[in-house]
MARMARRO-935271 format. One record per residue (C-alpha): residue in one letter; x, y, z. Coordinates in steps of 0.25 Angstrom, whole numbers, plus 5000, padded with zeros to 4 digits. Example, Ala and Ser with C-alpha at 12.3 -4.5 7.8 and 13.67 -1.06 7.14 Angstrom:
MARMARRO-935271
a504949825031;s505549965029;
This chain:
MARMARRO-935271
m510649824909;k511849744907;l512949734918;i514349684918;h514649634932;t516149614936;a516849614949;d518149594956;w519149654946;h520249664957;l521149754949;g522549744953;k522449604959;l523749534962;f523749384959;y524949314965;g525649444965;r525349474951;t524449584947;l523249554938;t523049694933;d523449664919;e522549544919;q521449624924;e521649734914;w521749624903;i520349564906;l519649694909;k520149754896;n520149634887;q518949554893;f518049644902;l517949764893;p517649684880;m516549614888;i516049744892;d515949794877;e515249664873;e514249664885;r513949814884;p513449824899;d512749934905;a513549934917;v514849864923;i514849824937;l516149794945;a515749734958;g516949764967;d518449734968;v518849824957;y520349814963;d521049714971;r521449804982;s520949934988;v522250004983;p522349944969;p523649964960;a523650074950;e523549984938;a522249924944;v521650064945;a522050094931;l521449974926;f520050004933;d520150144928;d520350084913;m519149994915;v518250114921;a518650194908;e518250074899;i516950044905;v516450184910;q517150284901;r517250214888;r516050114888;k515150204896;i514750084905;p514350114920;f515350044929;l514950004943;v516049974953;i515949934967;s517149914977;g517449774982;n518249724994;h519549744987;d519249884983;s519450024990;a517950074990;e518550214992;r519550214981;l518550144971;s517550254974;f518450374970;a517650474962;s516450374961;g515450494961;l516150554949;l516250424942;r514850384943;g514450494933;e515350424923;g514750284925;l515750224935;y515150184948;m516250164959;c515550114971;g516450094983;e516250184996;l514850145002;m513750255002;k514750344994;t514950274980;a514050154982;d512750214977;p511750144968;v512050164953;f510850174943;l510950144929;e509950134918;d509550044907;q508250024898;w507449974910;g507850074920;t508750094932;v509749984937;a510350024951;f511649964954;v511949954969;p513449954973;l513849874985;p515349894986;f516049804996;a516049865010;e516349815024;p515149805033;a515649915042;e515750015030;v514349985026;r513950005041;m514550145041;a514050185027;l512650145030;q512650185045;d512150045049;d512649985061;t511949855058;i512949825047;h514049725052;d514249625041;y514349615026;e512849565024;a512249675032;a513249775025;e512849735011;r511349725014;a511349865020;l512149935009;s511349864998;a510049915005;a510550055006;l510950064992;l509649994987;a508850104994;r509350204984;v508850114972;p507450134967;q506650004968;n506349984953;c507849984949;r508549864945;r509649844955;v511049784954;a511949764966;v513549774965;a514149714977;h515549664982;a515249554992;f515349404995;l513949344994;s513649215002;g513849084994;g514849154984;a516049074980;p517349154983;s518749154977;d520049154984;s520449284978;e519349364985;r519649444998;p518649405009;l517749515013;s517749475027;i518149355036;g517249235039;g516249255028;s515549375034;d515649445021;q514649355014;i513349415011;p512049345006;a511549364992;d510149414996;i510749554999;f510649574984;q509249524982;p508749664979;y509649674966;h509349624952;y510849594951;t512049594960;a513449614955;l514449554965;g515949564967;h516949494977;l516849344973;h517749314961;g516949204955;p515749234947;q514549184954;k513049204958;a512849244972;g511449194977;a510649234965;d510849244950;n510849394950;i511949404961;r513249384955;y514749394956;s515449414943;g516849364948;s518149434947;l518849484935;l519949384935;k520349264943;y521049314955;s521449184962;f521749034958;g520449004965;e519749074954;a520448994943;r519148924939;q518249044940;k517749114927;k517949264927;g517049364920;v515949464922;l514449454923;a513549524912;v512149554919;d510949594911;l509949664920;d508549674913;g507449774917;q506849684927;g508149664934;r508349524929;t509849484926;g510549404915;i511949374920;r513049324911;f514549284915;v515549344905;p516849284906;l518149364906;v519449284901;p520749334908;r522049344901;r522649254911;d521849144918;v522049094933;r522248944933;i522748834941;i523548724935;q523748594943;g524648474940;r526048424940;f527148524936;a527648444924;d526248424919;i525948574921;m527248614914;a527048524902;a525548554900;p525148654889;d524448774894;q523848894886;g523648974899;s525148984902;d525049134907;d523849114916;f523949134931;l524148994937;l524148914950;i524948784947;r524648674957;l525748564956;e525348414959;d526848374958;e527248284970;e528748334968;p529148474970;v529248564958;i530548644958;d530348794954;g528948764949;m528448904949;a529548954940;r529448834931;l527948854929;r528048994926;m528948954914;k527648904908;y526548984916;p527149124919;s525949164927;v525949044938;m525549114950;a525548994960;l526048854962;e525548754971;a526148614974;l524948514977;g525848394980;r525348254982;n524648274995;n523948404993;a522848375003;d523948395014;a524248535009;g524348635020;t524748535031;r526148555038;e526948475047;n527548535059;i529048555057;p529948515069;g530748615076;k532048565071;v532148535056;t533248505046;e533248565032;q532848435027;d531548435036;l531248575031;f531348525016;r530548405019;t529448485025;f529448585014;s529348475003;q528248405011;e527448545011;f527748574997;r527448434991;k526548375002;q527348245003;d528648205009;l529948195002;s530248054996;e531447975000;k532148014987;e531948154990;e532348145005;i533748085000;y533848194990;m533548305000;n534548255011;r535648245000;l535248394996;w535348445010;e536648365013;d537248435000;i536748575005;l537348555019;k538748515013;e538748635004;d538448725017;n539548665024;l540648685014;
């Protein structure tokens, strides 16, 4: 059985105030669907975080509806979807009982929609065990088990409860949205809890022949070769600028052995970081002028109206950082005396912005400027 494992679509995501729905639609329809046609999988798995928030915008819902129609209705491929920590499990579970008959398995609410899914191939039955994201208290109530107080206990108990419904001779695939210990997170992921208590060990998934994970945005193994994160659909932060994005194509043979390939997806606009001096950045040839960019300036002198000037060349600049000469001291702040002049405030601002004091020439220019301003005010 061939599976396509994807996760963390985050439909409706905002990136520095800009909606990414158009970019998500482009990559899904121009990269993801053609890949599906080429790979011809027996099932598609979406391991949580379908949407970026529990009440997604209408255009994000419409895009997911289009994808369901393309995968399930048009291509007749079973589509297994679980809720992640960004989703509303209740909303995602709407009409799930009816949709199962059409090949769409929406698994959100515990013990209502999170039933094992059984699919057949030439070697027999493959059982898919959905483990949607849930707080420990939710699992404790669903299973009526007062011993469940943390994420590890919750995942173990939920997995055991669902595996009890699966025949022993079945090949087993887990679909989970969780943070496994040792995984490499990205800065665009919303923490599941405070203090690391959300991290669970990989041995929870030892009973499975393959585990399709969501939550961490970088594609990676998690404790074993057959326990994998596919990563997110797109780069959702500048911390992910160097990550490769794509899906996993998983071949599951009759013995439960897996062959796993990473299939890259190339976005219409990349997410990149450019670092250097302002003049050099403006003069350099660049083919990706419409990419989403973070510009890090190394100039020692302030760059006036830098963002507007950069956007003449790079219309999708999202952020601008001034590294300055003494970047190691970034974040330090001197106490400002109780009584300060306008010049003192400007000196402090300049030092914070550039990480260096005004030069003697700059001090003279600043004092003359303030004198001219005061004279105009007194006219």
